[in-house]
Z-matrix of the N, CA and C atoms (Angstrom, degrees):
N
C 1 1.442
C 2 1.533 1 110.87
N 3 1.353 2 115.79 1 -32.88
C 4 1.463 3 119.72 2 179.73
C 5 1.525 4 110.23 3 -62.77
N 6 1.332 5 116.85 4 -37.93
C 7 1.457 6 119.59 5 -179.48
C 8 1.525 7 111.00 6 -65.83
N 9 1.327 8 117.09 7 -33.47
C 10 1.470 9 119.85 8 177.16
C 11 1.528 10 110.80 9 -67.22
N 12 1.336 11 116.78 10 -38.99
C 13 1.469 12 119.48 11 176.74
C 14 1.520 13 111.06 12 -66.13
N 15 1.334 14 116.47 13 -37.60
C 16 1.466 15 119.88 14 176.87
C 17 1.527 16 110.79 15 -64.72
N 18 1.332 17 116.24 16 -41.39
C 19 1.469 18 119.43 17 176.87
C 20 1.524 19 110.67 18 -64.11
N 21 1.320 20 116.82 19 -38.91
C 22 1.461 21 120.28 20 177.51
C 23 1.515 22 111.85 21 -64.01
N 24 1.330 23 116.64 22 -41.88
C 25 1.469 24 120.79 23 177.63
C 26 1.521 25 110.34 24 -64.16
N 27 1.325 26 115.88 25 -40.42
C 28 1.470 27 119.50 26 178.22
C 29 1.525 28 110.46 27 -64.12
N 30 1.323 29 117.31 28 -40.37
C 31 1.467 30 120.56 29 179.32
C 32 1.529 31 110.77 30 -65.54
N 33 1.345 32 117.19 31 -41.04
C 34 1.465 33 119.78 32 177.94
C 35 1.529 34 110.97 33 -65.03
N 36 1.316 35 117.16 34 -40.97
C 37 1.465 36 120.66 35 178.82
C 38 1.521 37 110.49 36 -63.34
N 39 1.327 38 116.49 37 -42.65
C 40 1.467 39 119.65 38 178.73
C 41 1.523 40 110.71 39 -65.48
N 42 1.312 41 117.33 40 -39.22
C 43 1.462 42 121.12 41 177.91
C 44 1.532 43 110.70 42 -62.09
N 45 1.325 44 116.81 43 -44.51
C 46 1.461 45 120.84 44 177.58
C 47 1.517 46 111.28 45 -62.15
N 48 1.333 47 116.30 46 -43.23
C 49 1.466 48 120.52 47 179.81
C 50 1.524 49 111.10 48 -62.37
N 51 1.324 50 116.74 49 -43.12
C 52 1.466 51 120.30 50 179.83
C 53 1.519 52 111.98 51 -66.48
N 54 1.338 53 117.14 52 -38.82
C 55 1.480 54 119.68 53 177.34
C 56 1.527 55 110.54 54 -63.55
N 57 1.327 56 117.26 55 -42.75
C 58 1.463 57 120.73 56 179.55
C 59 1.528 58 111.10 57 -64.24
N 60 1.339 59 116.62 58 -40.82
C 61 1.463 60 119.97 59 178.13
C 62 1.523 61 110.84 60 -65.20
N 63 1.321 62 117.61 61 -36.28
C 64 1.464 63 120.81 62 178.53
C 65 1.522 64 110.66 63 -65.37
N 66 1.318 65 117.52 64 -41.13
C 67 1.467 66 120.73 65 178.04
C 68 1.528 67 110.35 66 -63.79
N 69 1.324 68 116.88 67 -44.00
C 70 1.464 69 120.03 68 179.19
C 71 1.530 70 111.30 69 -64.37
N 72 1.324 71 117.01 70 -39.69
C 73 1.464 72 120.26 71 178.82
C 74 1.518 73 110.79 72 -66.07
N 75 1.323 74 118.10 73 -38.64
C 76 1.461 75 121.07 74 178.20
C 77 1.528 76 110.93 75 -65.19
N 78 1.331 77 116.43 76 -42.67
C 79 1.465 78 120.15 77 179.04
C 80 1.527 79 110.40 78 -64.02
N 81 1.323 80 116.66 79 -42.96
C 82 1.466 81 120.58 80 179.70
C 83 1.524 82 110.52 81 -65.03
N 84 1.325 83 117.55 82 -38.76
C 85 1.461 84 121.07 83 178.40
C 86 1.522 85 111.26 84 -63.79
N 87 1.317 86 116.79 85 -38.67
C 88 1.463 87 120.16 86 178.19
C 89 1.533 88 110.76 87 -62.94
N 90 1.327 89 116.55 88 -43.20
C 91 1.470 90 119.12 89 178.31
C 92 1.523 91 111.45 90 -65.51
N 93 1.330 92 117.37 91 -37.60
C 94 1.464 93 120.50 92 176.57
C 95 1.531 94 110.82 93 -64.38
N 96 1.322 95 117.20 94 -36.94
C 97 1.463 96 120.42 95 178.38
C 98 1.532 97 110.98 96 -64.98
N 99 1.326 98 116.56 97 -41.44
C 100 1.476 99 120.15 98 177.80
C 101 1.528 100 109.68 99 -64.43
N 102 1.327 101 117.10 100 -44.19
C 103 1.469 102 120.15 101 178.65
C 104 1.528 103 110.72 102 -63.08
N 105 1.321 104 117.16 103 -38.59
C 106 1.458 105 120.93 104 177.66
C 107 1.518 106 111.99 105 -63.63
N 108 1.324 107 117.11 106 -39.20
C 109 1.468 108 120.62 107 178.19
C 110 1.528 109 110.76 108 -63.01
N 111 1.331 110 116.67 109 -43.29
C 112 1.466 111 118.90 110 178.09
C 113 1.527 112 111.17 111 -67.94
N 114 1.326 113 117.87 112 -36.28
C 115 1.459 114 120.37 113 175.97
C 116 1.519 115 111.55 114 -63.52
N 117 1.324 116 116.64 115 -40.68
C 118 1.461 117 121.05 116 177.42
C 119 1.533 118 111.06 117 -63.92
N 120 1.320 119 116.12 118 -40.48
C 121 1.462 120 119.62 119 177.74
C 122 1.536 121 110.50 120 -64.50
N 123 1.319 122 117.24 121 -38.50
C 124 1.462 123 120.46 122 178.85
C 125 1.528 124 110.96 123 -65.37
N 126 1.327 125 117.77 124 -41.25
C 127 1.463 126 120.88 125 178.12
C 128 1.527 127 109.98 126 -64.77
N 129 1.323 128 116.86 127 -40.03
C 130 1.468 129 119.98 128 177.86
C 131 1.530 130 110.82 129 -62.05
N 132 1.320 131 117.12 130 -41.53
C 133 1.465 132 120.06 131 179.00
C 134 1.529 133 111.26 132 -66.83
N 135 1.335 134 117.28 133 -36.20
C 136 1.465 135 119.84 134 175.58
C 137 1.528 136 110.63 135 -63.68
N 138 1.322 137 116.95 136 -38.13
C 139 1.463 138 120.16 137 176.44
C 140 1.530 139 111.03 138 -62.85
N 141 1.320 140 115.19 139 -44.45
C 142 1.469 141 119.13 140 179.86
C 143 1.523 142 110.09 141 -63.04
N 144 1.329 143 116.92 142 -45.22
C 145 1.467 144 120.15 143 -179.61
C 146 1.532 145 110.87 144 -63.89
N 147 1.324 146 116.67 145 -41.93
C 148 1.464 147 119.70 146 177.71
C 149 1.519 148 112.19 147 -64.05
N 150 1.328 149 115.89 148 -40.23
C 151 1.453 150 119.58 149 -179.84
C 152 1.533 151 110.71 150 -65.44
N 153 1.335 152 116.26 151 -41.86
C 154 1.483 153 119.44 152 178.89
C 155 1.525 154 110.41 153 -62.67
N 156 1.340 155 116.68 154 -44.59
C 157 1.466 156 120.06 155 -179.08
C 158 1.529 157 110.59 156 -64.00
N 159 1.333 158 117.58 157 -44.42
C 160 1.467 159 120.62 158 179.73
C 161 1.526 160 111.43 159 -69.95
N 162 1.315 161 117.24 160 -34.07
C 163 1.464 162 120.82 161 179.74
C 164 1.526 163 110.64 162 -63.22
N 165 1.312 164 116.23 163 -41.31
C 166 1.466 165 119.55 164 179.98
C 167 1.525 166 111.43 165 -68.20
N 168 1.350 167 116.11 166 -35.15
C 169 1.458 168 119.72 167 -177.04
C 170 1.528 169 113.09 168 -85.07
N 171 1.347 170 118.10 169 -39.52
C 172 1.458 171 120.84 170 -171.36
C 173 1.526 172 114.88 171 -122.78
N 174 1.302 173 118.48 172 -17.86
C 175 1.455 174 120.86 173 -176.60
C 176 1.532 175 110.97 174 107.89
N 177 1.333 176 117.14 175 162.79
C 178 1.465 177 120.43 176 -173.32
C 179 1.530 178 114.05 177 -67.54
N 180 1.319 179 118.62 178 -35.35
C 181 1.462 180 120.17 179 -178.62
C 182 1.521 181 110.99 180 -66.80
N 183 1.318 182 117.32 181 -48.68
C 184 1.458 183 121.03 182 179.77
C 185 1.532 184 109.99 183 -64.19
N 186 1.320 185 117.60 184 -39.55
C 187 1.468 186 121.15 185 179.40
C 188 1.526 187 110.20 186 -60.97
N 189 1.312 188 117.41 187 -44.60
C 190 1.466 189 121.07 188 179.32
C 191 1.523 190 111.31 189 -64.86
N 192 1.341 191 117.49 190 -42.52
C 193 1.461 192 120.63 191 -179.84
C 194 1.524 193 111.99 192 -66.28
N 195 1.318 194 117.41 193 -41.08
C 196 1.466 195 120.80 194 179.28
C 197 1.529 196 110.40 195 -63.98
N 198 1.327 197 116.84 196 -45.76
C 199 1.463 198 119.63 197 179.56
C 200 1.528 199 111.28 198 -63.97
N 201 1.321 200 117.70 199 -39.63
C 202 1.471 201 120.72 200 177.63
C 203 1.526 202 110.30 201 -63.98
N 204 1.322 203 117.66 202 -41.26
C 205 1.464 204 120.71 203 178.37
C 206 1.515 205 112.16 204 -63.83
N 207 1.325 206 116.79 205 -43.46
C 208 1.468 207 120.43 206 178.20
C 209 1.523 208 109.97 207 -62.95
N 210 1.333 209 116.94 208 -42.14
C 211 1.465 210 120.25 209 178.43
C 212 1.531 211 111.53 210 -61.68
N 213 1.321 212 117.00 211 -40.46
C 214 1.463 213 119.95 212 178.85
C 215 1.528 214 112.05 213 -65.56
N 216 1.329 215 117.16 214 -40.65
C 217 1.464 216 120.63 215 177.77
C 218 1.526 217 110.48 216 -63.21
N 219 1.324 218 117.06 217 -43.52
C 220 1.471 219 120.86 218 178.75
C 221 1.528 220 109.72 219 -64.41
N 222 1.339 221 117.50 220 -40.14
C 223 1.449 222 121.00 221 179.68
C 224 1.531 223 111.15 222 -61.28
N 225 1.327 224 117.06 223 -45.27
C 226 1.462 225 120.65 224 179.95
C 227 1.527 226 110.19 225 -63.99
N 228 1.320 227 117.63 226 -41.22
C 229 1.468 228 120.56 227 179.26
C 230 1.525 229 111.17 228 -62.92
N 231 1.325 230 116.89 229 -42.75
C 232 1.465 231 120.54 230 179.46
C 233 1.529 232 110.59 231 -66.24
N 234 1.330 233 117.29 232 -40.58
C 235 1.468 234 119.95 233 178.00
C 236 1.524 235 111.47 234 -63.63
N 237 1.316 236 117.38 235 -38.29
C 238 1.460 237 120.17 236 177.30
C 239 1.532 238 111.61 237 -67.03
N 240 1.327 239 116.49 238 -37.79
C 241 1.467 240 119.98 239 177.79
C 242 1.525 241 111.85 240 -69.98
N 243 1.332 242 116.93 241 -29.82
C 244 1.462 243 120.99 242 -177.24
C 245 1.521 244 113.14 243 -83.52
N 246 1.307 245 117.50 244 -6.04
C 247 1.462 246 120.97 245 -178.74
C 248 1.531 247 109.18 246 -61.08
N 249 1.337 248 116.92 247 125.56
C 250 1.468 249 118.55 248 -176.86
C 251 1.523 250 112.01 249 -67.99
N 252 1.310 251 114.61 250 139.99
C 253 1.460 252 121.40 251 177.91
C 254 1.523 253 107.83 252 -109.34
N 255 1.317 254 118.26 253 143.43
C 256 1.465 255 119.08 254 179.37
C 257 1.526 256 111.18 255 -64.20
N 258 1.319 257 115.30 256 136.27
C 259 1.459 258 121.73 257 179.92
C 260 1.529 259 108.42 258 -103.66
N 261 1.342 260 118.00 259 108.31
C 262 1.465 261 119.28 260 -176.32
C 263 1.528 262 113.15 261 -63.85
N 264 1.325 263 117.87 262 -32.57
C 265 1.465 264 120.16 263 179.36
C 266 1.525 265 109.90 264 -67.37
N 267 1.333 266 116.13 265 -43.44
C 268 1.461 267 120.26 266 178.75
C 269 1.523 268 111.36 267 -63.76
N 270 1.318 269 116.62 268 -40.86
C 271 1.463 270 119.88 269 178.74
C 272 1.528 271 111.14 270 -65.81
N 273 1.332 272 117.65 271 -39.70
C 274 1.464 273 120.81 272 177.97
C 275 1.525 274 110.88 273 -66.05
N 276 1.341 275 116.74 274 -39.02
C 277 1.463 276 120.30 275 178.29
C 278 1.525 277 110.91 276 -65.17
N 279 1.327 278 116.72 277 -39.84
C 280 1.462 279 120.46 278 177.84
C 281 1.526 280 110.75 279 -63.51
N 282 1.321 281 116.98 280 -43.32
C 283 1.460 282 120.88 281 178.50
C 284 1.529 283 110.75 282 -62.99
N 285 1.328 284 117.00 283 -42.04
C 286 1.458 285 121.09 284 178.85
C 287 1.523 286 110.86 285 -63.57
N 288 1.335 287 116.51 286 -42.66
C 289 1.462 288 120.20 287 178.43
C 290 1.517 289 111.16 288 -62.03
N 291 1.331 290 116.73 289 -45.10
C 292 1.460 291 119.90 290 -179.03
C 293 1.527 292 111.25 291 -63.26
N 294 1.325 293 117.26 292 -42.10
C 295 1.468 294 120.28 293 178.62
C 296 1.524 295 111.16 294 -66.26
N 297 1.329 296 116.45 295 -41.67
C 298 1.462 297 120.16 296 179.61
C 299 1.523 298 110.92 297 -63.15
N 300 1.326 299 116.70 298 -43.79
C 301 1.462 300 120.13 299 179.70
C 302 1.523 301 110.79 300 -65.91
N 303 1.321 302 117.65 301 -37.56
C 304 1.468 303 120.15 302 178.31
C 305 1.520 304 110.28 303 -64.38
N 306 1.336 305 116.86 304 -42.53
C 307 1.464 306 119.73 305 178.36
C 308 1.521 307 111.48 306 -68.13
N 309 1.331 308 116.96 307 -36.43
C 310 1.462 309 120.60 308 178.89
C 311 1.525 310 110.38 309 -64.03
N 312 1.333 311 116.36 310 -44.38
C 313 1.455 312 119.84 311 -179.39
C 314 1.527 313 111.83 312 -68.68
N 315 1.311 314 116.46 313 -25.39
C 316 1.458 315 119.96 314 179.26
C 317 1.531 316 112.19 315 -84.83
N 318 1.331 317 117.78 316 -11.17
C 319 1.465 318 120.51 317 -176.18
C 320 1.527 319 110.37 318 -77.07
N 321 1.345 320 116.66 319 155.85
C 322 1.470 321 119.86 320 -179.48
C 323 1.527 322 113.08 321 -73.51
N 324 1.318 323 119.25 322 -4.74
C 325 1.465 324 120.95 323 178.26
C 326 1.520 325 112.05 324 -65.21
N 327 1.325 326 117.57 325 -20.61
C 328 1.451 327 119.55 326 -178.51
C 329 1.523 328 113.06 327 -77.49
N 330 1.298 329 116.68 328 -2.94
C 331 1.452 330 119.70 329 175.72
C 332 1.531 331 107.16 330 -72.01
N 333 1.314 332 116.88 331 117.31
C 334 1.460 333 120.58 332 -174.83
C 335 1.526 334 112.51 333 -66.04
N 336 1.311 335 117.63 334 -11.49
C 337 1.467 336 120.27 335 179.18
C 338 1.514 337 110.79 336 -87.51
N 339 1.341 338 118.64 337 -9.84
C 340 1.461 339 119.86 338 -177.21
C 341 1.524 340 110.53 339 -75.76
N 342 1.337 341 118.01 340 146.76
C 343 1.463 342 121.01 341 178.55
C 344 1.526 343 112.39 342 -62.28
N 345 1.324 344 117.14 343 -34.06
C 346 1.465 345 119.80 344 -179.79
C 347 1.523 346 110.48 345 -64.40
N 348 1.323 347 117.20 346 -41.09
C 349 1.461 348 120.33 347 -179.90
C 350 1.526 349 110.41 348 -68.47
N 351 1.322 350 117.66 349 -40.35
C 352 1.458 351 120.69 350 178.72
C 353 1.533 352 110.69 351 -63.07
N 354 1.335 353 116.88 352 -42.62
C 355 1.468 354 120.18 353 178.72
C 356 1.526 355 110.50 354 -66.04
N 357 1.323 356 116.76 355 -41.72
C 358 1.457 357 120.16 356 178.53
C 359 1.517 358 112.33 357 -62.56
N 360 1.319 359 116.48 358 -40.50
C 361 1.470 360 120.36 359 178.53
C 362 1.525 361 110.44 360 -65.04
N 363 1.340 362 117.36 361 -38.55
C 364 1.460 363 120.93 362 178.98
C 365 1.527 364 110.74 363 -65.14
N 366 1.327 365 116.54 364 -42.92
C 367 1.469 366 120.69 365 178.87
C 368 1.531 367 110.16 366 -65.15
N 369 1.316 368 117.10 367 -44.22
C 370 1.463 369 120.34 368 -179.88
C 371 1.525 370 111.48 369 -62.78
N 372 1.323 371 116.46 370 -39.10
C 373 1.465 372 119.68 371 179.23
C 374 1.521 373 110.83 372 -65.85
N 375 1.332 374 116.94 373 -41.06
C 376 1.467 375 120.96 374 179.00
C 377 1.530 376 110.78 375 -64.03
N 378 1.309 377 116.68 376 -43.10
C 379 1.470 378 120.36 377 179.30
C 380 1.519 379 110.47 378 -64.94
N 381 1.318 380 117.05 379 -43.34
C 382 1.465 381 120.43 380 179.60
C 383 1.518 382 111.19 381 -62.63
N 384 1.327 383 117.67 382 -41.05
C 385 1.467 384 120.23 383 178.67
C 386 1.524 385 110.49 384 -65.10
N 387 1.328 386 116.94 385 -38.89
C 388 1.454 387 120.46 386 179.48
C 389 1.528 388 111.49 387 -65.83
N 390 1.316 389 116.64 388 -43.41
C 391 1.467 390 120.41 389 -177.93
C 392 1.518 391 111.70 390 -69.08
N 393 1.327 392 116.68 391 -44.95
C 394 1.458 393 120.47 392 -173.10
C 395 1.531 394 113.13 393 -93.66
N 396 1.320 395 117.20 394 13.37
C 397 1.462 396 121.42 395 179.50
C 398 1.522 397 111.06 396 -64.40
N 399 1.324 398 117.65 397 -32.37
C 400 1.469 399 121.64 398 -175.59
C 401 1.473 400 111.29 399 -82.36
């Protein structure tokens, strides 16, 4: 019974840790959103300044075409940089997980009549009740 209480305490500690990490991630995301808004405003002002400079030198049509061309070149460069690359570590982890799960499902522990499965179900139920009690 002591081991079940220890597992329950561990589950509560993990739940608290995950809640705290979620709050920190939300706060950090909010600050990133504010920084992104200011970055967007800065890019817009650079466009306006570039358009004014080109308008005085070449006229409004050429200024608009040049800015559109520069934007398209930047867009293509960003899309090329954003192209996902295969991650060999992630692929190896996925393969390991699939093999482990296949071996787990093939093991005799999945027999619901086995003592190991009954004990595991009891522990899982206790942990679930502890986590979802609130």
